[in-house]
N, CA, C, O and the ligand as a Tripos MOL2 file, in Angstrom:
@<TRIPOS>MOLECULE
protein
  301   299    76     0     0
PROTEIN
NO_CHARGES

@<TRIPOS>ATOM
      1 N          50.1570   48.7280    8.2110 N.3       1 MET1
      2 CA         48.8030   48.9560    8.8460 C.3       1 MET1
      3 C          47.9610   47.5650    8.5900 C.2       1 MET1
      4 O          48.3250   46.6240    7.8850 O.2       1 MET1
      5 N          46.6250   47.6910    9.4160 N.am      2 LYS2
      6 CA         45.7160   46.6700    9.2280 C.3       2 LYS2
      7 C          44.9770   46.9510    8.1080 C.2       2 LYS2
      8 O          44.6880   48.1290    7.9020 O.2       2 LYS2
      9 N          44.5710   46.0000    7.2500 N.am      3 CYS3
     10 CA         43.7240   46.1900    6.1820 C.3       3 CYS3
     11 C          42.1140   46.3120    6.5980 C.2       3 CYS3
     12 O          41.5170   45.5160    7.3230 O.2       3 CYS3
     13 N          41.6480   47.2980    6.0740 N.am      4 ILE4
     14 CA         40.2240   47.5520    6.5840 C.3       4 ILE4
     15 C          39.3490   46.8030    5.6600 C.2       4 ILE4
     16 O          38.1390   47.0190    5.7200 O.2       4 ILE4
     17 N          39.7630   46.0440    4.9080 N.am      5 VAL5
     18 CA         38.8340   45.3290    3.8430 C.3       5 VAL5
     19 C          38.4420   43.8890    4.5100 C.2       5 VAL5
     20 O          37.3050   43.4800    4.7450 O.2       5 VAL5
     21 N          39.6010   43.2750    4.7350 N.am      6 CYS6
     22 CA         39.4370   41.8430    5.3010 C.3       6 CYS6
     23 C          39.4860   41.8060    6.8100 C.2       6 CYS6
     24 O          39.0870   40.8100    7.4130 O.2       6 CYS6
     25 N          39.9980   42.9400    7.4800 N.am      7 LYS7
     26 CA         40.0990   43.3690    8.7450 C.3       7 LYS7
     27 C          41.2030   42.1180    9.4880 C.2       7 LYS7
     28 O          41.2430   41.9120   10.7010 O.2       7 LYS7
     29 N          41.9580   41.4560    8.5660 N.am      8 ASN8
     30 CA         42.7140   40.3660    8.9790 C.3       8 ASN8
     31 C          44.1510   40.5390    8.7980 C.2       8 ASN8
     32 O          45.0120   40.4210    9.6700 O.2       8 ASN8
     33 N          44.3100   40.8240    7.6030 N.am      9 GLY9
     34 CA         45.7070   40.7380    6.9390 C.3       9 GLY9
     35 C          46.4350   42.3180    7.3380 C.2       9 GLY9
     36 O          45.7860   43.2780    7.7540 O.2       9 GLY9
     37 N          47.6870   42.3070    7.1340 N.am     10 ASP10
     38 CA         48.5610   43.4910    7.3890 C.3      10 ASP10
     39 C          49.0960   43.7640    6.0610 C.2      10 ASP10
     40 O          49.3170   42.8680    5.2460 O.2      10 ASP10
     41 N          49.3480   45.2620    5.7960 N.am     11 THR11
     42 CA         49.6980   45.3390    4.4480 C.3      11 THR11
     43 C          51.2020   45.4410    4.4020 C.2      11 THR11
     44 O          51.8350   45.4720    5.4580 O.2      11 THR11
     45 N          51.7370   45.4890    3.3650 N.am     12 GLU12
     46 CA         53.0450   45.4650    3.0520 C.3      12 GLU12
     47 C          53.4210   46.3380    1.8530 C.2      12 GLU12
     48 O          52.6220   46.3400    0.9160 O.2      12 GLU12
     49 N          54.5390   47.0880    1.7540 N.am     13 PRO13
     50 CA         54.8000   47.9610    0.5170 C.3      13 PRO13
     51 C          55.0780   47.3240   -0.3680 C.2      13 PRO13
     52 O          55.7360   46.2950   -0.2180 O.2      13 PRO13
     53 N          54.6040   47.8040   -1.7110 N.am     14 GLY14
     54 CA         54.6230   47.0920   -2.8680 C.3      14 GLY14
     55 C          54.4900   48.0500   -3.8880 C.2      14 GLY14
     56 O          54.2870   49.2360   -3.6260 O.2      14 GLY14
     57 N          54.6090   47.5390   -5.2360 N.am     15 ASN15
     58 CA         54.3560   48.3390   -6.4870 C.3      15 ASN15
     59 C          53.0870   47.8160   -7.2310 C.2      15 ASN15
     60 O          53.0930   46.6120   -7.4870 O.2      15 ASN15
     61 N          52.0420   48.5160   -7.5990 N.am     16 VAL16
     62 CA         50.9010   47.9820   -8.3240 C.3      16 VAL16
     63 C          50.7280   48.8150   -9.6770 C.2      16 VAL16
     64 O          51.3810   49.8050  -10.0070 O.2      16 VAL16
     65 N          49.7450   48.2150  -10.3520 N.am     17 THR17
     66 CA         49.4900   48.7620  -11.6030 C.3      17 THR17
     67 C          48.1120   49.4830  -11.2690 C.2      17 THR17
     68 O          47.2590   48.8700  -10.6260 O.2      17 THR17
     69 N          47.9070   50.7070  -11.6810 N.am     18 VAL18
     70 CA         46.7230   51.5250  -11.6150 C.3      18 VAL18
     71 C          46.3010   52.0260  -13.1950 C.2      18 VAL18
     72 O          47.0100   52.6640  -13.9730 O.2      18 VAL18
     73 N          45.0620   51.5820  -13.3860 N.am     19 SER19
     74 CA         44.2880   52.0720  -14.3950 C.3      19 SER19
     75 C          43.2140   53.0410  -14.2190 C.2      19 SER19
     76 O          42.3190   52.7560  -13.4240 O.2      19 SER19
     77 N          43.1730   54.2940  -14.9350 N.am     20 VAL20
     78 CA         42.4890   55.2630  -14.7190 C.3      20 VAL20
     79 C          41.4760   55.6530  -16.1160 C.2      20 VAL20
     80 O          41.9480   55.9970  -17.1990 O.2      20 VAL20
     81 N          40.4160   55.5540  -15.9070 N.am     21 ASP21
     82 CA         39.5240   55.7230  -17.1830 C.3      21 ASP21
     83 C          38.6530   57.2130  -16.8240 C.2      21 ASP21
     84 O          37.7430   57.3430  -16.0060 O.2      21 ASP21
     85 N          39.2360   58.2310  -17.6900 N.am     22 LYS22
     86 CA         38.8410   59.5060  -17.3030 C.3      22 LYS22
     87 C          38.1700   60.2690  -18.5960 C.2      22 LYS22
     88 O          38.8970   60.4630  -19.5700 O.2      22 LYS22
     89 N          37.0300   60.6320  -18.6250 N.am     23 HIS23
     90 CA         36.5120   61.1090  -19.9600 C.3      23 HIS23
     91 C          36.9200   60.0740  -21.0870 C.2      23 HIS23
     92 O          36.5440   58.9090  -20.9620 O.2      23 HIS23
     93 N          37.5920   60.4150  -22.0630 N.am     24 ASP24
     94 CA         37.8390   59.6000  -23.3790 C.3      24 ASP24
     95 C          39.3830   59.0780  -23.2500 C.2      24 ASP24
     96 O          39.9290   58.5910  -24.2400 O.2      24 ASP24
     97 N          40.0080   59.1830  -22.1180 N.am     25 THR25
     98 CA         41.2270   58.8320  -21.9900 C.3      25 THR25
     99 C          41.4720   57.6290  -20.9100 C.2      25 THR25
    100 O          41.0200   57.7170  -19.7690 O.2      25 THR25
    101 N          42.1730   56.5710  -21.3290 N.am     26 VAL26
    102 CA         42.5080   55.5420  -20.2300 C.3      26 VAL26
    103 C          43.9860   55.6300  -20.2540 C.2      26 VAL26
    104 O          44.6070   55.7640  -21.3080 O.2      26 VAL26
    105 N          44.5940   55.5490  -18.9990 N.am     27 VAL27
    106 CA         45.7680   55.6730  -18.5510 C.3      27 VAL27
    107 C          46.1960   54.4410  -17.7110 C.2      27 VAL27
    108 O          45.5770   54.2890  -16.6580 O.2      27 VAL27
    109 N          47.0550   53.6360  -17.9850 N.am     28 VAL28
    110 CA         47.5640   52.7050  -17.1390 C.3      28 VAL28
    111 C          48.8440   53.2010  -16.5850 C.2      28 VAL28
    112 O          49.6880   53.7760  -17.2720 O.2      28 VAL28
    113 N          48.9730   52.9350  -15.1830 N.am     29 ILE29
    114 CA         50.2100   53.6330  -14.7120 C.3      29 ILE29
    115 C          51.0420   52.3810  -14.0000 C.2      29 ILE29
    116 O          50.4450   51.7660  -13.1150 O.2      29 ILE29
    117 N          52.1770   52.0430  -14.2910 N.am     30 ARG30
    118 CA         52.8260   50.9390  -13.6320 C.3      30 ARG30
    119 C          53.6750   51.2140  -12.7270 C.2      30 ARG30
    120 O          54.2000   52.3170  -12.8780 O.2      30 ARG30
    121 N          54.1360   50.4020  -11.5010 N.am     31 ASP31
    122 CA         55.1050   50.6310  -10.7760 C.3      31 ASP31
    123 C          54.6290   51.7950   -9.5930 C.2      31 ASP31
    124 O          55.4190   52.5870   -9.0800 O.2      31 ASP31
    125 N          53.2830   51.7220   -9.3050 N.am     32 VAL32
    126 CA         52.9780   52.8160   -8.3280 C.3      32 VAL32
    127 C          53.1740   52.1820   -7.0130 C.2      32 VAL32
    128 O          52.8460   51.0250   -6.7500 O.2      32 VAL32
    129 N          53.8240   53.1570   -6.0680 N.am     33 PRO33
    130 CA         54.0410   52.5450   -4.7910 C.3      33 PRO33
    131 C          52.6910   52.5700   -4.0130 C.2      33 PRO33
    132 O          51.9120   53.5160   -4.1330 O.2      33 PRO33
    133 N          52.4510   51.5450   -3.2460 N.am     34 ALA34
    134 CA         51.2470   51.3650   -2.6920 C.3      34 ALA34
    135 C          51.6360   50.3040   -1.3230 C.2      34 ALA34
    136 O          52.7180   49.7560   -1.1140 O.2      34 ALA34
    137 N          50.5420   50.2350   -0.6010 N.am     35 GLN35
    138 CA         50.4970   49.3120    0.5120 C.3      35 GLN35
    139 C          49.3410   48.1460    0.1920 C.2      35 GLN35
    140 O          48.1480   48.3880    0.0100 O.2      35 GLN35
    141 N          49.9400   46.8830    0.1670 N.am     36 VAL36
    142 CA         49.0330   45.8490   -0.4860 C.3      36 VAL36
    143 C          49.0050   44.9450    0.7370 C.2      36 VAL36
    144 O          49.9800   44.5720    1.3890 O.2      36 VAL36
    145 N          47.6670   44.6430    0.9460 N.am     37 CYS37
    146 CA         47.2870   43.3950    1.9750 C.3      37 CYS37
    147 C          47.8900   42.1480    1.5290 C.2      37 CYS37
    148 O          47.7450   41.6810    0.3990 O.2      37 CYS37
    149 N          48.6490   41.5750    2.5710 N.am     38 ALA38
    150 CA         49.2270   40.3770    2.4300 C.3      38 ALA38
    151 C          47.9710   39.1590    2.2800 C.2      38 ALA38
    152 O          48.1790   38.0630    1.7610 O.2      38 ALA38
    153 N          46.9320   39.5020    2.7230 N.am     39 THR39
    154 CA         45.9160   38.4360    2.8590 C.3      39 THR39
    155 C          44.9050   38.4180    1.5350 C.2      39 THR39
    156 O          44.6180   37.4570    0.8220 O.2      39 THR39
    157 N          44.4850   39.7270    1.4500 N.am     40 CYS40
    158 CA         43.3390   39.7200    0.4850 C.3      40 CYS40
    159 C          43.6970   40.4720   -0.8310 C.2      40 CYS40
    160 O          43.0420   40.3840   -1.8700 O.2      40 CYS40
    161 N          44.7920   41.2070   -0.6600 N.am     41 GLY41
    162 CA         45.1710   41.8080   -1.9760 C.3      41 GLY41
    163 C          44.9950   43.2510   -2.0400 C.2      41 GLY41
    164 O          45.5820   43.8520   -2.9400 O.2      41 GLY41
    165 N          44.2710   43.8930   -1.2160 N.am     42 GLU42
    166 CA         43.5880   45.1360   -1.3770 C.3      42 GLU42
    167 C          44.7300   46.0550   -1.4310 C.2      42 GLU42
    168 O          45.6940   45.8340   -0.6980 O.2      42 GLU42
    169 N          44.7210   47.1480   -2.2890 N.am     43 GLU43
    170 CA         45.7930   48.0610   -2.3610 C.3      43 GLU43
    171 C          45.5230   49.6070   -1.8690 C.2      43 GLU43
    172 O          44.4710   50.1690   -2.1750 O.2      43 GLU43
    173 N          46.2910   50.1020   -1.2790 N.am     44 TYR44
    174 CA         46.0630   51.2960   -0.6910 C.3      44 TYR44
    175 C          47.1590   52.2480   -1.1620 C.2      44 TYR44
    176 O          48.3500   52.0150   -0.9530 O.2      44 TYR44
    177 N          46.6930   53.3780   -1.8340 N.am     45 ILE45
    178 CA         47.3120   54.4420   -2.4130 C.3      45 ILE45
    179 C          46.9860   55.5470   -1.8720 C.2      45 ILE45
    180 O          45.8650   56.0540   -1.8990 O.2      45 ILE45
    181 N          48.4000   56.1730   -1.1160 N.am     46 ASP46
    182 CA         48.1670   57.4400   -0.4430 C.3      46 ASP46
    183 C          47.8420   58.7020   -1.2740 C.2      46 ASP46
    184 O          47.9800   58.6790   -2.4970 O.2      46 ASP46
    185 N          47.4040   59.8260   -0.6080 N.am     47 ALA47
    186 CA         46.8010   60.9980   -1.2120 C.3      47 ALA47
    187 C          48.1020   61.5990   -2.2680 C.2      47 ALA47
    188 O          47.9210   61.9840   -3.4240 O.2      47 ALA47
    189 N          49.0880   61.5730   -1.7320 N.am     48 GLN48
    190 CA         50.1360   62.3550   -2.4610 C.3      48 GLN48
    191 C          50.2550   61.4540   -3.6710 C.2      48 GLN48
    192 O          50.3180   62.0400   -4.7520 O.2      48 GLN48
    193 N          50.2920   60.2650   -3.6810 N.am     49 THR49
    194 CA         50.5820   59.3300   -4.9710 C.3      49 THR49
    195 C          49.4990   59.4360   -5.8600 C.2      49 THR49
    196 O          49.5980   59.2960   -7.0790 O.2      49 THR49
    197 N          48.3830   59.7020   -5.1960 N.am     50 MET50
    198 CA         47.1470   59.8190   -6.0040 C.3      50 MET50
    199 C          47.2120   61.0800   -6.9320 C.2      50 MET50
    200 O          46.8790   61.0720   -8.1170 O.2      50 MET50
    201 N          47.7050   62.2130   -6.2120 N.am     51 LYS51
    202 CA         47.8180   63.4940   -6.9010 C.3      51 LYS51
    203 C          48.8150   63.3370   -8.0160 C.2      51 LYS51
    204 O          48.6100   64.0440   -9.0030 O.2      51 LYS51
    205 N          49.9320   62.4790   -8.0390 N.am     52 GLN52
    206 CA         50.8310   62.5600   -8.8500 C.3      52 GLN52
    207 C          50.1840   61.7590  -10.0190 C.2      52 GLN52
    208 O          50.4180   62.1940  -11.1470 O.2      52 GLN52
    209 N          49.3450   60.5670   -9.8980 N.am     53 ILE53
    210 CA         48.6740   59.8350  -10.8210 C.3      53 ILE53
    211 C          47.6610   60.8560  -11.6200 C.2      53 ILE53
    212 O          47.5220   60.7320  -12.8370 O.2      53 ILE53
    213 N          47.0270   61.7710  -10.9510 N.am     54 GLU54
    214 CA         46.1600   62.7450  -11.7470 C.3      54 GLU54
    215 C          46.9280   63.4950  -12.5930 C.2      54 GLU54
    216 O          46.5170   63.8040  -13.7110 O.2      54 GLU54
    217 N          48.1340   63.8600  -12.1290 N.am     55 LYS55
    218 CA         49.0080   64.8280  -12.9040 C.3      55 LYS55
    219 C          49.3810   63.8980  -14.3240 C.2      55 LYS55
    220 O          49.3890   64.4370  -15.4310 O.2      55 LYS55
    221 N          49.6570   62.5750  -14.1530 N.am     56 LEU56
    222 CA         50.1480   61.8580  -15.3270 C.3      56 LEU56
    223 C          48.9880   61.7070  -16.4080 C.2      56 LEU56
    224 O          49.1900   61.8770  -17.6110 O.2      56 LEU56
    225 N          47.7070   61.3580  -15.8390 N.am     57 VAL57
    226 CA         46.5400   61.3580  -16.4910 C.3      57 VAL57
    227 C          46.2120   62.6840  -17.2790 C.2      57 VAL57
    228 O          45.7120   62.6570  -18.4040 O.2      57 VAL57
    229 N          46.5260   63.8420  -16.6120 N.am     58 GLU58
    230 CA         46.2960   65.0530  -17.3340 C.3      58 GLU58
    231 C          47.3190   65.2490  -18.3090 C.2      58 GLU58
    232 O          46.9620   65.7410  -19.3800 O.2      58 GLU58
    233 N          48.4420   64.9800  -18.1590 N.am     59 SER59
    234 CA         49.4410   65.1640  -19.1940 C.3      59 SER59
    235 C          49.0670   64.3230  -20.4660 C.2      59 SER59
    236 O          49.2460   64.7570  -21.6040 O.2      59 SER59
    237 N          48.5230   63.0660  -20.1870 N.am     60 ALA60
    238 CA         48.1920   62.2460  -21.3620 C.3      60 ALA60
    239 C          47.0290   62.7350  -22.0450 C.2      60 ALA60
    240 O          46.9120   62.5410  -23.2550 O.2      60 ALA60
    241 N          46.0560   63.4220  -21.3110 N.am     61 GLN61
    242 CA         45.0390   64.1640  -21.9490 C.3      61 GLN61
    243 C          45.3360   65.2820  -22.8630 C.2      61 GLN61
    244 O          44.8070   65.4580  -23.9600 O.2      61 GLN61
    245 N          46.4350   66.1900  -22.1810 N.am     62 LYS62
    246 CA         46.6640   67.1890  -23.0370 C.3      62 LYS62
    247 C          47.5120   66.8570  -24.0370 C.2      62 LYS62
    248 O          47.6770   67.7620  -24.8550 O.2      62 LYS62
    249 N          48.2320   65.6350  -24.2830 N.am     63 ALA63
    250 CA         48.9590   65.2710  -25.3910 C.3      63 ALA63
    251 C          47.7710   64.6380  -26.3030 C.2      63 ALA63
    252 O          48.1300   64.3030  -27.4310 O.2      63 ALA63
    253 N          46.5190   64.4450  -25.9970 N.am     64 GLY64
    254 CA         45.5660   63.9410  -26.9930 C.3      64 GLY64
    255 C          45.5540   62.4780  -27.0620 C.2      64 GLY64
    256 O          44.9140   61.9270  -27.9570 O.2      64 GLY64
    257 N          46.2150   61.7950  -26.1830 N.am     65 MET65
    258 CA         46.3350   60.4840  -26.1330 C.3      65 MET65
    259 C          45.0080   59.6590  -25.6490 C.2      65 MET65
    260 O          44.5400   59.9730  -24.5550 O.2      65 MET65
    261 N          44.4680   58.7720  -26.2930 N.am     66 ASN66
    262 CA         43.2400   58.0690  -25.8350 C.3      66 ASN66
    263 C          43.5970   56.8710  -24.7290 C.2      66 ASN66
    264 O          42.8660   56.4840  -23.8170 O.2      66 ASN66
    265 N          44.8500   56.4250  -25.0500 N.am     67 PHE67
    266 CA         45.2160   55.3450  -24.2080 C.3      67 PHE67
    267 C          46.6930   55.2400  -24.1060 C.2      67 PHE67
    268 O          47.3220   55.0280  -25.1430 O.2      67 PHE67
    269 N          47.3260   55.3650  -22.9660 N.am     68 ALA68
    270 CA         48.5860   55.5390  -22.5170 C.3      68 ALA68
    271 C          49.1370   54.6120  -21.3940 C.2      68 ALA68
    272 O          48.4070   54.3530  -20.4380 O.2      68 ALA68
    273 N          50.3240   54.1330  -21.4670 N.am     69 VAL69
    274 CA         50.8090   53.2960  -20.5100 C.3      69 VAL69
    275 C          52.0540   53.9170  -20.0240 C.2      69 VAL69
    276 O          53.0720   53.9960  -20.7120 O.2      69 VAL69
    277 N          51.9330   54.3950  -18.7120 N.am     70 GLN70
    278 CA         53.1560   55.0610  -18.1710 C.3      70 GLN70
    279 C          53.6610   54.3240  -16.9410 C.2      70 GLN70
    280 O          53.0160   53.5230  -16.2650 O.2      70 GLN70
    281 N          54.9220   54.7230  -16.7560 N.am     71 HIS71
    282 CA         55.6340   54.2360  -15.4730 C.3      71 HIS71
    283 C          55.3970   55.5130  -14.4720 C.2      71 HIS71
    284 O          55.4390   56.6800  -14.8640 O.2      71 HIS71
    285 N          55.1810   55.1740  -13.3250 N.am     72 TYR72
    286 CA         55.0310   56.1980  -12.3000 C.3      72 TYR72
    287 C          56.3300   56.5960  -11.9140 C.2      72 TYR72
    288 O          57.2700   55.8420  -11.6620 O.2      72 TYR72
    289 N          56.3210   57.9620  -11.8820 N.am     73 HIS73
    290 CA         57.4250   58.6950  -11.3120 C.3      73 HIS73
    291 C          57.1750   59.9250  -10.3550 C.2      73 HIS73
    292 O          56.2560   60.6780  -10.6760 O.2      73 HIS73
    293 N          57.8110   60.1760   -9.3460 N.am     74 ALA74
    294 CA         57.4990   61.1280   -8.2840 C.3      74 ALA74
    295 C          57.7540   62.4520   -8.8930 C.2      74 ALA74
    296 O          58.7770   62.5770   -9.5660 O.2      74 ALA74
    297 N          56.9730   63.4300   -8.7470 N.am     75 ALA75
    298 CA         56.9470   64.7730   -9.0670 C.3      75 ALA75
    299 C          58.5720   65.4160   -9.0270 C.2      75 ALA75
    300 O          58.7730   66.6030   -9.2830 O.2      75 ALA75
    301 ZN         42.8980   42.5690    3.4010 Zn       76 ZN76
@<TRIPOS>BOND
     1     1     2 1
     2     2     3 1
     3     3     4 2
     4     3     5 am
     5     5     6 1
     6     6     7 1
     7     7     8 2
     8     7     9 am
     9     9    10 1
    10    10    11 1
    11    11    12 2
    12    11    13 am
    13    13    14 1
    14    14    15 1
    15    15    16 2
    16    15    17 am
    17    17    18 1
    18    18    19 1
    19    19    20 2
    20    19    21 am
    21    21    22 1
    22    22    23 1
    23    23    24 2
    24    23    25 am
    25    25    26 1
    26    26    27 1
    27    27    28 2
    28    27    29 am
    29    29    30 1
    30    30    31 1
    31    31    32 2
    32    31    33 am
    33    33    34 1
    34    34    35 1
    35    35    36 2
    36    35    37 am
    37    37    38 1
    38    38    39 1
    39    39    40 2
    40    39    41 am
    41    41    42 1
    42    42    43 1
    43    43    44 2
    44    43    45 am
    45    45    46 1
    46    46    47 1
    47    47    48 2
    48    47    49 am
    49    49    50 1
    50    50    51 1
    51    51    52 2
    52    51    53 am
    53    53    54 1
    54    54    55 1
    55    55    56 2
    56    55    57 am
    57    57    58 1
    58    58    59 1
    59    59    60 2
    60    59    61 am
    61    61    62 1
    62    62    63 1
    63    63    64 2
    64    63    65 am
    65    65    66 1
    66    66    67 1
    67    67    68 2
    68    67    69 am
    69    69    70 1
    70    70    71 1
    71    71    72 2
    72    71    73 am
    73    73    74 1
    74    74    75 1
    75    75    76 2
    76    75    77 am
    77    77    78 1
    78    78    79 1
    79    79    80 2
    80    79    81 am
    81    81    82 1
    82    82    83 1
    83    83    84 2
    84    83    85 am
    85    85    86 1
    86    86    87 1
    87    87    88 2
    88    87    89 am
    89    89    90 1
    90    90    91 1
    91    91    92 2
    92    91    93 am
    93    93    94 1
    94    94    95 1
    95    95    96 2
    96    95    97 am
    97    97    98 1
    98    98    99 1
    99    99   100 2
   100    99   101 am
   101   101   102 1
   102   102   103 1
   103   103   104 2
   104   103   105 am
   105   105   106 1
   106   106   107 1
   107   107   108 2
   108   107   109 am
   109   109   110 1
   110   110   111 1
   111   111   112 2
   112   111   113 am
   113   113   114 1
   114   114   115 1
   115   115   116 2
   116   115   117 am
   117   117   118 1
   118   118   119 1
   119   119   120 2
   120   119   121 am
   121   121   122 1
   122   122   123 1
   123   123   124 2
   124   123   125 am
   125   125   126 1
   126   126   127 1
   127   127   128 2
   128   127   129 am
   129   129   130 1
   130   130   131 1
   131   131   132 2
   132   131   133 am
   133   133   134 1
   134   134   135 1
   135   135   136 2
   136   135   137 am
   137   137   138 1
   138   138   139 1
   139   139   140 2
   140   139   141 am
   141   141   142 1
   142   142   143 1
   143   143   144 2
   144   143   145 am
   145   145   146 1
   146   146   147 1
   147   147   148 2
   148   147   149 am
   149   149   150 1
   150   150   151 1
   151   151   152 2
   152   151   153 am
   153   153   154 1
   154   154   155 1
   155   155   156 2
   156   155   157 am
   157   157   158 1
   158   158   159 1
   159   159   160 2
   160   159   161 am
   161   161   162 1
   162   162   163 1
   163   163   164 2
   164   163   165 am
   165   165   166 1
   166   166   167 1
   167   167   168 2
   168   167   169 am
   169   169   170 1
   170   170   171 1
   171   171   172 2
   172   171   173 am
   173   173   174 1
   174   174   175 1
   175   175   176 2
   176   175   177 am
   177   177   178 1
   178   178   179 1
   179   179   180 2
   180   179   181 am
   181   181   182 1
   182   182   183 1
   183   183   184 2
   184   183   185 am
   185   185   186 1
   186   186   187 1
   187   187   188 2
   188   187   189 am
   189   189   190 1
   190   190   191 1
   191   191   192 2
   192   191   193 am
   193   193   194 1
   194   194   195 1
   195   195   196 2
   196   195   197 am
   197   197   198 1
   198   198   199 1
   199   199   200 2
   200   199   201 am
   201   201   202 1
   202   202   203 1
   203   203   204 2
   204   203   205 am
   205   205   206 1
   206   206   207 1
   207   207   208 2
   208   207   209 am
   209   209   210 1
   210   210   211 1
   211   211   212 2
   212   211   213 am
   213   213   214 1
   214   214   215 1
   215   215   216 2
   216   215   217 am
   217   217   218 1
   218   218   219 1
   219   219   220 2
   220   219   221 am
   221   221   222 1
   222   222   223 1
   223   223   224 2
   224   223   225 am
   225   225   226 1
   226   226   227 1
   227   227   228 2
   228   227   229 am
   229   229   230 1
   230   230   231 1
   231   231   232 2
   232   231   233 am
   233   233   234 1
   234   234   235 1
   235   235   236 2
   236   235   237 am
   237   237   238 1
   238   238   239 1
   239   239   240 2
   240   239   241 am
   241   241   242 1
   242   242   243 1
   243   243   244 2
   244   243   245 am
   245   245   246 1
   246   246   247 1
   247   247   248 2
   248   247   249 am
   249   249   250 1
   250   250   251 1
   251   251   252 2
   252   251   253 am
   253   253   254 1
   254   254   255 1
   255   255   256 2
   256   255   257 am
   257   257   258 1
   258   258   259 1
   259   259   260 2
   260   259   261 am
   261   261   262 1
   262   262   263 1
   263   263   264 2
   264   263   265 am
   265   265   266 1
   266   266   267 1
   267   267   268 2
   268   267   269 am
   269   269   270 1
   270   270   271 1
   271   271   272 2
   272   271   273 am
   273   273   274 1
   274   274   275 1
   275   275   276 2
   276   275   277 am
   277   277   278 1
   278   278   279 1
   279   279   280 2
   280   279   281 am
   281   281   282 1
   282   282   283 1
   283   283   284 2
   284   283   285 am
   285   285   286 1
   286   286   287 1
   287   287   288 2
   288   287   289 am
   289   289   290 1
   290   290   291 1
   291   291   292 2
   292   291   293 am
   293   293   294 1
   294   294   295 1
   295   295   296 2
   296   295   297 am
   297   297   298 1
   298   298   299 1
   299   299   300 2
@<TRIPOS>SUBSTRUCTURE
     1 MET1         2 RESIDUE 1 A MET
     2 LYS2         6 RESIDUE 1 A LYS
     3 CYS3        10 RESIDUE 1 A CYS
     4 ILE4        14 RESIDUE 1 A ILE
     5 VAL5        18 RESIDUE 1 A VAL
     6 CYS6        22 RESIDUE 1 A CYS
     7 LYS7        26 RESIDUE 1 A LYS
     8 ASN8        30 RESIDUE 1 A ASN
     9 GLY9        34 RESIDUE 1 A GLY
    10 ASP10       38 RESIDUE 1 A ASP
    11 THR11       42 RESIDUE 1 A THR
    12 GLU12       46 RESIDUE 1 A GLU
    13 PRO13       50 RESIDUE 1 A PRO
    14 GLY14       54 RESIDUE 1 A GLY
    15 ASN15       58 RESIDUE 1 A ASN
    16 VAL16       62 RESIDUE 1 A VAL
    17 THR17       66 RESIDUE 1 A THR
    18 VAL18       70 RESIDUE 1 A VAL
    19 SER19       74 RESIDUE 1 A SER
    20 VAL20       78 RESIDUE 1 A VAL
    21 ASP21       82 RESIDUE 1 A ASP
    22 LYS22       86 RESIDUE 1 A LYS
    23 HIS23       90 RESIDUE 1 A HIS
    24 ASP24       94 RESIDUE 1 A ASP
    25 THR25       98 RESIDUE 1 A THR
    26 VAL26      102 RESIDUE 1 A VAL
    27 VAL27      106 RESIDUE 1 A VAL
    28 VAL28      110 RESIDUE 1 A VAL
    29 ILE29      114 RESIDUE 1 A ILE
    30 ARG30      118 RESIDUE 1 A ARG
    31 ASP31      122 RESIDUE 1 A ASP
    32 VAL32      126 RESIDUE 1 A VAL
    33 PRO33      130 RESIDUE 1 A PRO
    34 ALA34      134 RESIDUE 1 A ALA
    35 GLN35      138 RESIDUE 1 A GLN
    36 VAL36      142 RESIDUE 1 A VAL
    37 CYS37      146 RESIDUE 1 A CYS
    38 ALA38      150 RESIDUE 1 A ALA
    39 THR39      154 RESIDUE 1 A THR
    40 CYS40      158 RESIDUE 1 A CYS
    41 GLY41      162 RESIDUE 1 A GLY
    42 GLU42      166 RESIDUE 1 A GLU
    43 GLU43      170 RESIDUE 1 A GLU
    44 TYR44      174 RESIDUE 1 A TYR
    45 ILE45      178 RESIDUE 1 A ILE
    46 ASP46      182 RESIDUE 1 A ASP
    47 ALA47      186 RESIDUE 1 A ALA
    48 GLN48      190 RESIDUE 1 A GLN
    49 THR49      194 RESIDUE 1 A THR
    50 MET50      198 RESIDUE 1 A MET
    51 LYS51      202 RESIDUE 1 A LYS
    52 GLN52      206 RESIDUE 1 A GLN
    53 ILE53      210 RESIDUE 1 A ILE
    54 GLU54      214 RESIDUE 1 A GLU
    55 LYS55      218 RESIDUE 1 A LYS
    56 LEU56      222 RESIDUE 1 A LEU
    57 VAL57      226 RESIDUE 1 A VAL
    58 GLU58      230 RESIDUE 1 A GLU
    59 SER59      234 RESIDUE 1 A SER
    60 ALA60      238 RESIDUE 1 A ALA
    61 GLN61      242 RESIDUE 1 A GLN
    62 LYS62      246 RESIDUE 1 A LYS
    63 ALA63      250 RESIDUE 1 A ALA
    64 GLY64      254 RESIDUE 1 A GLY
    65 MET65      258 RESIDUE 1 A MET
    66 ASN66      262 RESIDUE 1 A ASN
    67 PHE67      266 RESIDUE 1 A PHE
    68 ALA68      270 RESIDUE 1 A ALA
    69 VAL69      274 RESIDUE 1 A VAL
    70 GLN70      278 RESIDUE 1 A GLN
    71 HIS71      282 RESIDUE 1 A HIS
    72 TYR72      286 RESIDUE 1 A TYR
    73 HIS73      290 RESIDUE 1 A HIS
    74 ALA74      294 RESIDUE 1 A ALA
    75 ALA75      298 RESIDUE 1 A ALA
    76 ZN76       301 GROUP 0 **** ****
């Protein structure tokens, strides 16, 4: 798809690192599938992937972790 940020580049599938800072918990999730703009590097993560990220953040919160690094895995 066309990048909506630079309106110039095309996105390509890739893996990105996402960090979420929610309440008292910071979770870094690696290897998240995303579309990445080849020109400006903007990352696009689809809604289903975001939901899975939310679940990973919730499980870290339930485990009482303040900081966690996780690898993305599908549900
Ligand atoms: Zn772009």
